[in-house]
Structure formats: C-alpha cells, structure tokens
N, C-alpha and C positions, 0 to 999 in steps of 0.2 A: 425462616431464612427463604429469600425471594428464589424465584426459578430462574436458573441460568439461561442467558440467551443463546441461542443457536450460533454458531460460527462455522466458518468452511473448514474442514479436516484436510489440510493440506498432505498430511502424512498418507491418508487413504488415498487421495487424488494420486500421488506420487507413485503409490504401489499400482494403482489401476493404470497409469500411464505406462509403468514398466511392463505391465502385462500386454498392454496394446503393442508396444514395440517388438515385444517376444512373437505375438499374434501374426504381426506382418512380416516376420521373417528378419528382424533386426537384432543386433547385439545391443542391448543397453549399456553395456561397458566400454563400447567403442568410445574413443576419445570425445567425438561431435556429440554423443548422446548421454554421456555420464550424467551432466546436470540436466537433461532436458525434463526429467520428471518433476523435478523441484521447480523449474522454471515455468512447466505448465501448471502446477499448482498454485504458485504466486500468480499468474496470468488469471486464472479461474476467481482467485480471491478478490482480484481488482475489477475484473469484468462484471461479477457477479456480486458485488459488496452493496448494492441496492438491496439486496434480499433481506438484509438485517438491518435497514435503515429505515427509521420513521420519518417519512415527509413532513409530519406535522412541526418538526423542528424549523422547517424554512418560513413558516407564518409567523414568526416573532418580529419580523419585519414589516408589520402592518402599519401604515402611518394614517391618520385622520387625514382628509383632504377634500376639500368641497369640488370634487370632480365628478362629472357624472357623464362622461363622453367614453368611447371605446378606448381600451389601452390594448396595443398589439405589440408582441415582441416577435419579430420573424427570424428566419435563418438560424434558428438555435440547433448547432450541430449536436448529434446523438449516436449511439451505437447501442446496440442490444444483442443479444445472443439468443436465436430461433430456439425455440423449445423441441421443435421436430427433428432437428439434425445437429444441434448445438454448433452452429455456425454463425457468424456475425450478419446482422443486417445494418446498415450504415445510411444515415440519412440527415434530415432537417425537420425541425419542429417547428410550428407557428401556432402561437398561445394567443388567445385574444379574451379578455373580459371587461364586462360594464359596470363599474364600481358604483356603490351606493354610500358614498362618505368614505371610503377607506380605499387605499391602494397599497399594493404589495410592492417592496424593493425590487427592482429591476431584476436584479441577479437573482433572485428567489424563484422566479418563474424558470429560468435555465436550471435552477438546482432541483428543482421539483421533476422536470422532465428526466433530468439525468438519474433521480433516485429511482423512477419507476423503469427507466430504461435497462438498469444495471441489475437484471433479473433474466431469468429465464422466460421467454416472452414470446407471444404473436404480437404482429403489429397493430391488430385489431383491438385485442385487449389493452396493449399500451395505450392507445388513443383513449380509449373510454377512462382507463384509470386516472389518466391525467385530467380529463375533463370533469369526472363526477367528483375527485377530490377538491379541485378548485370550486366548482358549484357548490359542494356541500361545506367546506371550510371557509370561505372567503364568502362575505355577504355580497353576492353580485347579483346583478339581474340577469346576467347571462355568462356563458363560456362557449368559445369555439376553439376546437384544436383539430388542426391539419399536419400530418405526417407524411412526408415523402421519402421513401427508402429504396435503396438497393438490396437485394437479399442475395447474399452469396452462394446460399443453397441451391438457389435457381440460376445464378450466373457463371458459375464455375463447376458445377454438378448438375446431373439431370438433364433439364432441357437446353443448358447452357445458352442463356440469351442475355449477355452482357449488355448494359445500356439501358434495361427496361428499369422501370421504377413502379411501386407501389404505392398507391395513394390512399390514405384512410383519412376518415373526419368524422368529428363528434361535436353536435352543437346542442346546446343546453340553454333553458330558460327562452328569454326574448329571441334568442338566435335561432332557435327551433321553431318557436310559433309564429313569429312576425315575418313575413316574407321580405318587407324593406329592410329590416335590422339584418336579417341573414344576408340579404344581398349587398349591403354596406360593409358587414365585417368579412366577408369573404372576396371582397375587391380590395379591401385595406391588405388583407393576408398575402393576396396573389401578385400585388405589385411587384416589379422586377426594377 
C-alpha cells in the first residue's frame, strides 16, 4: 500500500485558533467568532495548498516550437505566507526563459509561480524555487525570475513602513553568465 500524502489538518487548526481566541481574551462562543476557527482552517488550506502540490504537473503543456528568443510573462500576481510571522506578502512575479525548441503553455508559468507561492515561504527562497524548477525541468538556455512584493509583517506591524517593496531576482544559465543577455532580459521584464 502506498504512503498517504500529507494534507492540512483542519480540525487541528480549528482547535489551535480557538486557543488563540481564548489567549487574547475573546469568547470563542460569541456570535461573530463561533465559525472563526473553521473559517481560519479553510483559509490556511487554501493559502497553503501548494505545500501538497507537485509543480511538475504543469509541464504537461510543453509544445515543440522552433522559437529561440526570450519568452517573458510579466506582472503575474501572487500571494504567499511569510514563514517568520505567518503573515501574507503580496506582489508580482516576472518570469522569463530562453527556449531550445520547446515552449511552455503561457498559463503554466503563472501556475508554477502559484504552486510555489502557496507555501510557508521567504521571498528569497520562492524566487530561487521558481527559477531552479524551470531551469532544471524545462530544457532552456536560461531562466530569469524577479519578484516584487509588499510584506505585511513589515507594513502593518514591527517597523510599519507601508508602501515599501522587496525585490528579489534569480538568474540562471545564459542570463547569469552573459552580460548582454542579462541586460536584455531584465529590460524586457522591467518595461512598464
């Protein structure tokens, strides 16, 4: 018998949220809070669903194509949960690759970003995971990923600096090695 895959334990989350409500001095039986533990459990199942998803399934839409120029998908909205405070960070991903005879269905780039984003993350790791996955699984000459995000753990708590954005990048293959290719891909990714 195969090993059962892990899933999110909604009942356990509900119990933990009830304990948090009690710990902050709330009454979990109050009308507005009665369903809160279950709602929070459902929310975490949705927000962290990528933890149990295999991004390889999105590579089923690779097509043979005699195209050897840069492919860029800009402004892919994403959200993730910072593992340090379990608060969201929200932003845009820009993903590029240089194909070698095969291209990926355009929506699959966005699905790959979403798969990795829907996990407890750091923005730096998320950037590398997307770039490394595409570089290692697609036969490309290069991959570039740039993420821009606002972190609620910094904008509404702690230092409280709303409007600040963190930018991370990961360059692989020719985009890392060749200055002209790096310059070209970054200029394509940063056009507004």
